[in-house]
C-alpha atoms as one frame of an Amber mdcrd trajectory, in Angstrom:
protein
 126.987-148.652  89.359 123.798-147.225  88.734 121.358-147.743  91.475 117.852
-146.614  90.391 114.725-146.552  92.721 111.656-148.374  91.781 109.952-145.218
  91.328 112.680-144.019  88.856 112.382-147.327  86.845 108.408-146.745  86.598
 108.807-143.228  85.489 111.414-144.089  82.818 108.768-146.844  81.579 105.912
-144.334  81.595 108.116-142.095  79.728 108.964-144.601  76.975 105.275-145.602
  76.625 104.244-142.001  76.214 106.882-141.498  73.603 105.739-144.650  71.726
 102.351-143.097  71.836 103.402-139.736  70.568 104.992-141.311  67.622 101.561
-142.499  66.528 100.059-139.108  67.164  98.469-139.872  70.668  98.773-138.296
  73.948  99.031-140.249  77.088  98.053-138.745  80.364  98.363-139.917  83.919
  95.373-138.483  86.065  95.831-138.874  89.924  92.524-138.153  92.014  92.958
-136.569  95.299  92.072-139.752  97.077  95.086-141.639  95.522  93.486-143.424
  92.596  95.126-143.060  89.316  93.974-143.647  85.794  95.502-143.374  82.350
  93.938-141.390  79.335  94.961-141.840  75.722  93.868-138.856  73.460  93.682
-138.256  69.781  91.808-136.011  67.562  89.473-134.926  70.247  88.713-138.400
  71.569  89.894-140.189  74.506  90.196-143.911  75.900  90.285-144.073  79.607
  91.979-146.947  81.299  92.470-147.994  85.248  95.309-150.174  84.662  98.709
-149.844  83.095  98.620-153.258  81.488  95.410-152.072  79.736  97.259-149.072
  78.250 100.065-151.468  76.907  97.327-153.548  75.507  95.754-150.749  73.607
  99.142-149.762  72.248  99.527-153.108  70.772  96.079-153.128  69.296  96.580
-149.703  67.475  99.661-151.045  65.879 102.635-150.143  67.987 105.088-152.308
  69.962 105.257-151.820  73.937
């Protein structure tokens, strides 16, 4: 039986989300600040959208025409 940790599952989910953005020509970055805050940035053609919550990244993915 394969027992994945919560961190491993989260990493897999993030990798899938990155791949789905890449299929649409976008780049998903996870930026971590030194004091523990993390935010997500979606880039394409020199423009970027910044999100503080992963659910907002999923919503943006749906908005641009992709499934999450």
